[in-house]
N, C-alpha and C positions, 0 to 999 in steps of 0.2 A: 771571504764571502764567495760562494760559488753560484753560478746560474746555469740553468739548462732550459731547453725549449721542449715543451711537451704538448701533446694534443689531448684535450678533454672535450668530449661530446662534440667533436668536429671543429673546435676552435683552438687556435694556438695560443699558448701562454708562456711567459717567462716564469720559471720556477726557481726561487732562491732558497738555498740551504741556510737556515738561521740556527746558530748554535745556542742552545739553552742548557740548563742544568741537567736535564734528562737525556740530552743527545741533540739530534738534528730535527728541526721542525721545518716544514716546507710552506712557503708563502708564494703567492702568484700575482701576476698582473697580465693583462691582455698583451700579446705579442703583436704589435702593429707591424704591418708590412715594412720591411727595411727600406723600401724605396720612398716611403712617406716621410717627409721632413716635418714631423709633428713637434712643434715647440711647446705643445700643451700637455705632454705626458713625458715626464722626466723622472728618473730614479735617483734618489740621493740616499747614500748609506749614512745612517745617523749613529753618532757616538752616544751611547746611553748616558754617560756622565755629563756630557755637554748639554744634552737634551734636558736632563733633570734640572741642571743648574739654571738654564734659560727658562724652563717652564716655571720654576719657583720664582724667579725674578720678575717675569712678566705677569704671572697669574695672581700674585698677592693672595687675596682671599677668594678668588673667583673659581678656583678648581676645588671646591669643597663639595663633598657628596656625603649623604647620609650612609652610615655604615655602622656596624657593631652587631655581630650575630647575637649578642646577649640581650641588648636593650632596644636596638633600632633607633635610639635617640642621639647617639654620639655622632659627631661629624669629624671628618679628617680632611686635611689639605692633601689631596692626592699627589701633589708635586713634591711633597716632603713627608713621606710617611714610611712605615716599616712594611715588610712583606706581609705581616699579619693584617695590617690595615688594608693593603691591596686585596688580599684574599677575602676580606669582608666587604669589599666594594659591592654596591647594590647589583651591578650587572656582571660581576666576575663569573658567576655560574654559566652565563651564556657563552663567555669566551672559552671556558673549559670545554664545553660541548663543541665549539667551533674548532678547537685545537686537538680534538680527540683522534682524528685519523688524517693527518696532513699528508701522508704518503699518497693516499688515493684521492684526497680532496684538499689540496693546499688552500690555506687561508688567504683571502684577498688582502693585499697590502693596505695599510692605512693611508689616507690621503692628507697631504698638506695643501691647503688652498690659500691663494692670495686674497686677503680680505682684511677688514679691520675687526672682524668678529666672526665667531662660529656659533650657530644656534645649538644649544645642547638639549638633551632629552627632557630636562626639567623646566624648559621654557625660558632659560636665561641666555644672554649673549656673553660670550667670553672674549674679553679684549685681548688681542694677541700681538699688537705692534706690527702689523703688516702681514701676518700669516696665521692660519688657524689649523687645527687638527680635527679631522673627521675620523671616526672610528677609534676614539681614544681608549676604549675598553680593550682593544687588541694590543695597544701599546702598554697598557697596564699589565696585561697578561704576560707580555714579553719581559717587562721589568721585574715582575714578581717571580718569574721563572729563570732569571739570571742571564738574559740576553745582553751581551756587551755592545752589540751593534745590530742594526736591522734596517732593511730597505723601506722607503716610503715613496709614494707617487707624489709629485709636485705638479700643479696644474699650469705653470708657465715657466719658461726657461729663465726669465729674469728672477722669479721667485725661487726657483731651484738654486740659482747661484747664491742668493741671499741665505737660504736655508743651509746650503752646503758650507758657506762661510761661517755661519753661526754655530752649527751643531753637527756638521759632517765629519765623517771619519777622516783623520789625517792620512794623506797619501791616496785618497780616493778622489773622484771627481763627479760632476753631474753626468749621468749616463742617459743617452738618447736611445731610441729604438735601434738605430743603426749600430751604436756601440754594443748594445746587448746582443744583437744578432751575431756580431763578430765573436763575442765572448762565448756565447752559448753553443756555437758550432764546434768548439774544441772538445774532443773526446780523447782521454778521460777529462773530467771536469778540471778546469784550472781556475785559479783565483782571478777575479776581475780587477783586482788592484794588488 
């Protein structure tokens, strides 16, 4: 995983290169000043397979969404489905648009939040055993397009440690703004783990 620091519209962002089937997609988060010791914005590199396994175990029947381009009646458990099912996800088309030009407009990272549930667009609460995922459609797009690992923002250091322990990429760590500033300054780009 590579990270760089870029300026968009007068603000600095950390930009991550995420490998998918079609090449490299860029995702971003705000690059907080390296002097700020912000324990509320941490980056965890998520292992896709560990994430899918935990998502299925925790979600049971709660990550079900209407899909099926042919009838609109069928439902899929998004935590355990095929690429075809993800492509038929009700909000997948929005993610396709968001990922259409990531070189010039990187996609914001999905957020993992410390909570007992996350409110989803259908008006339900998803029980998550201590953390939840905001922007799940971005993660579905990454999964459907072959990402093996991807960065997420976690809203507290303690939660980041838990998320990393459960689904983090082996050999990586929880990255703070200070860590990312050090990694992003290296030219040419070098791996952050």
